[in-house]
C-alpha positions as CSV (number, residue, x, y, z in Angstrom):
1,M,-5.9,11.8,19.9
2,R,-5.3,9.2,22.6
3,R,-3.5,10.8,25.8
4,G,0.1,10.2,25.9
5,Y,0.8,11.5,22.4
6,P,2.4,15.0,22.1
7,P,0.4,17.6,20.3
8,G,0.9,17.4,16.5
9,A,1.9,13.8,16.7
10,A,-0.9,12.5,14.1
11,F,0.0,15.3,11.8
12,N,3.7,14.3,11.9
13,A,2.8,10.8,11.2
14,G,0.7,11.7,8.3
15,K,3.6,13.9,6.8
16,A,5.9,10.8,7.2
17,F,3.3,8.4,5.8
18,E,2.8,10.8,2.6
19,G,6.8,11.5,2.4
20,N,7.4,7.7,2.3
21,A,4.6,6.7,0.2
22,P,6.0,7.2,-3.1
23,E,8.9,4.8,-2.8
24,W,6.4,2.1,-1.2
25,L,3.8,2.8,-4.1
26,A,6.6,2.4,-6.6
27,G,7.8,-1.0,-4.9
28,V,4.0,-2.2,-4.9
29,E,3.7,-1.5,-8.6
30,R,6.7,-3.4,-9.6
31,E,5.9,-6.3,-7.6
32,L,2.6,-6.4,-9.0
33,A,4.1,-5.7,-12.6
34,Q,6.6,-8.9,-12.0
35,Q,4.1,-10.9,-10.3
36,D,0.6,-10.4,-11.0
37,S,0.6,-8.8,-14.3
38,Q,-3.0,-9.3,-14.6
39,S,-3.7,-6.9,-11.6
40,P,-6.7,-4.6,-12.1
41,W,-4.5,-1.9,-10.6
42,L,-1.8,-2.1,-13.1
43,D,-4.7,-1.7,-15.8
44,A,-6.0,1.3,-14.1
45,I,-2.7,3.1,-14.1
46,A,-1.1,2.1,-17.5
47,T,-4.0,2.2,-19.7
48,P,-6.4,4.9,-20.9
49,G,-9.5,2.8,-20.8
50,G,-8.6,1.6,-17.1
51,E,-10.5,2.4,-14.2
52,P,-9.4,5.8,-13.0
53,I,-7.5,5.8,-10.0
54,Q,-9.5,7.9,-7.3
55,A,-6.4,9.2,-5.2
56,T,-5.9,12.8,-4.3
57,S,-2.3,11.9,-2.8
58,C,0.6,9.5,-3.3
59,G,-0.3,8.1,0.1
60,R,-4.1,7.3,-0.8
61,A,-2.9,5.8,-3.9
62,L,-0.9,3.5,-1.8
63,L,-3.7,2.6,0.2
64,Q,-5.5,1.6,-2.7
65,A,-2.9,-0.2,-4.2
66,C,-2.0,-2.1,-1.2
67,M,-5.6,-4.0,-1.3
68,H,-4.4,-5.4,-4.6
69,L,-1.1,-6.2,-3.4
70,L,-2.8,-8.1,-0.7
71,A,-5.0,-9.6,-3.2
72,W,-2.1,-11.2,-4.9
73,G,-0.4,-12.1,-1.7
74,K,-3.5,-14.3,-0.6
75,T,-2.9,-16.3,-3.8
76,R,0.6,-17.0,-2.9
77,W,0.7,-17.7,0.8
78,D,-1.9,-19.7,2.6
79,E,-1.5,-17.8,5.9
80,L,-2.9,-14.8,4.6
81,A,-6.2,-16.4,3.7
82,R,-7.7,-14.9,6.8
83,Y,-6.4,-11.5,6.3
84,G,-9.3,-9.0,5.3
85,L,-9.5,-5.3,4.4
86,N,-8.7,-4.4,7.8
87,E,-5.5,-6.3,7.7
88,R,-4.0,-4.8,4.4
89,L,-1.6,-2.4,6.3
90,R,-0.3,-5.0,8.5
91,F,0.5,-7.1,5.2
92,L,1.8,-3.8,3.4
93,W,4.3,-3.1,6.4
94,Q,5.4,-6.7,6.7
95,W,5.9,-7.0,2.9
96,G,8.0,-3.6,2.7
97,A,10.0,-4.3,5.7
98,K,11.3,-7.6,4.2
99,R,12.4,-5.5,1.4
100,G,14.1,-3.1,3.3
101,Y,11.8,0.0,2.7
102,A,11.8,2.9,5.4
103,R,8.9,2.9,8.0
104,L,5.8,4.7,6.6
105,V,5.2,6.4,9.9
């Protein structure tokens, strides 16, 4: 952990992320269902034959789903063309903030 953070700060941030993840994940799934109904993420969660979700928590599922959200966003907004895998959380936070979601961490 970097200096300047109180002991346990990383643990508390992780708990905050995991606590807010269900609301965010539901929002991502709604957005994909409305805007990109052919998303492989929706196939994985909705059909028995879909690729199984390899997530051990809602937070991990959100991290996986946000890749699909970014892929959809890149088809809609030219300025996202440069966003790669490393920027997926930045896009998720911007997307969620515009929709009034509580901070993830």
